[in-house]
N, C-alpha and C positions, 0 to 999 in steps of 0.2 A: 512939251512931251512928258517931262518928269511930273508936272502937275496933273496931267490927265491920267498917267499911270497911278499916281498917288490917290486920286479920286476913285479910280477903278478898284484898287485894292481895298480902300475904305468902304466902298459899296459892298464888296464881297464880305468883308468883316462884319458889317452891320447886318447883312442877311443871315450869316451863319450864327451870330450871337442872338439874333431874334429867334431863330429856330430853337436854340438851346434855352433861351429865356422862357419860351412857351412851356417848358417843362420845369425850369428851375429859376425862379425870379431872382434869387440871390446872385446868380452868375453874372448878370449884366453889370451891376454896380461893382462887383468884385473885379471883373475883367477890366472895366474902365479905370478903377483905382490902380490896379496892378500895372496897367499900360502907362498911366501917368507917372507913377513912381519909377517904372523901368526907363521911361524916356528921360526923366530927370537924372537918374544915376548913369545912364549911358552917355548923356551929354557931359556929365561931370568928368567922366574918364576920357572924353575926347571923341566919341563917335559922332559922325556927321553924315549928311546926305543919305545915300541908299542904305548904308550900314545901319544908321540910326532908324530909318524907316522900317527896315526888315525886322529889327528887334522890337520896335514899337508894335508892329502888326502881330508878331508872334506872341507878344504879351496879351494883346486883345484876344487872341485865339488859343491861349495855352490850355484852356479847359474844354475846348470844343468836343473832345472825345467823350465827355460826360453825356453827350446826346445818345450814346450807345449803352448807357448804364440804366438799369431798370429803375422806375419811379420808387419802388419799394425801398431800394437802397439809397438812391440819390436824395430822396426827401425824408429819410428816416429821422424821427425826432430825437432819439437817444443816440448813444455812442454805437459805432459799428462793431459787430462781432468780427472775430478774426477772418472768417471766410468771406464776409461782406467787404472787409477792407482789401482783401486780395482781389476782389472784383473791381473795386474802385481803382486799384493800382493799374488796371488795364487801360485807363482812359488816355494816357499819353500815346499808347500804340494805336488806339482807335482814332485819336486825333491825327496822328501821323498818316494813317491809311486814308483818312478823309482828304487831307490836304495834298497828298501826293497824287491825287487824281488830276491835279493841275501841274504841269511842268514848271510853271512860273512860281509856284508856291513851295517847291521842294526844299529850298534853304530854310524857309520859315517852318516847314514841317519838321525839319531836323531839330530846330530849336525847341519846338513844341514837344517832340519825342523825349527830349532829355531834361525837361525842366524840373523833374523830381530826382535827378541824379545828385549825389552828394560829393563834396570835395574829398572825403575820405574813402569813397568807393562803395559806401553802404546804401546807396540809393537804388532807384529802379527807373527804367526796366532792364538796363544792361549792366549796372554796377560800374559805370565809368568813373574815373578818378581824376582829380586835379585838372590840369590843363587839357586833358582829352575831352572834357565836357565843353561844348561850344560856349563862347563868351556870353551870347545872348541868353542861353539857358541858365548860366550861373547868375546873371543879373536878375532874371525873372524869379529864380528860386528864392532869393532874398526878399524881393518885393512881395511875392506870393505869401511867404511866411509872415511878413509884417502885417499884410492885410488880414490874413486868417486870424492872427492874434488880436488885431484891433477891432474886429467885427463881432457883433452879437450873433451867436448861433443858438439853435433851439436847446442845445444841451449845456451851454455855458455863457457867462457874461464876457464882454471884451476885457482884455488885460489893460492895465493902465500903461501909459507910454514909458514910464520908468522900467516896468517889468519887460516890456517888449524890447527895449534897447538892451537891457541886461541879457535877455535870451539870445538876441542876435550876436552880441559880443561873446557870450559864453560858447556859442557854437561856431565861432570864427576858427577856421582851420580844420574843422571836423565836418559840419554840415555845409558851411559856406566858404567861398573863396575869401581868404583872409585879406587880400589886397583890396577887393571890392568893399568889404565891410569897413575897412579903414577910410575909404573914400566918402562914406556917409558922414558929412559934417553937420554942424549945428543948424546951418541954413536949411539943409534937406530935412532933418528931423523936424524942425519947426514947421516947414511947409507941409510935410506929410501929416503931421498931427492935426493941422487945421482942416484937412479933408474930412475928418470924422466928427466935426462939430455941427 
């Protein structure tokens, strides 16, 4: 039964990501890498079974709300203007609204809604702080940031892994859950670095 549910959820994920990929090719590989890193870190802190699966699926779907953002902003070659960034910041709410159409996806939707919240309360959309942010969202926030820094974008080259690691640790306790950051050991850093070769 669990295997069938697992396959069903992954079918939904693949369909939703395919819809977004039709507009933004970057998203598929970004979502896959973030989901893989999220699963690694979630396992490292002891998540198993349904809890692990829920976080893994949420990581695949964390950017699904970008399907509601205009192509002009989503695929802009240069840096976003302030008003454009405000529009991009609506994607977690759009994603939440999409996913809550299914009663079975409500917990996943909640993780998606809060994946841009910050440990210090300066994130969005609600400015949640610390442990009030769902654990899955806190894990995704770290992995999403790592992938963004490690990926080539139209407006900048990828950072090297020394810079990425330095940035994550610099933002420990402000942007990111400090306990989760400390759980990223050498084995995980090495594994993740190999994903980008």
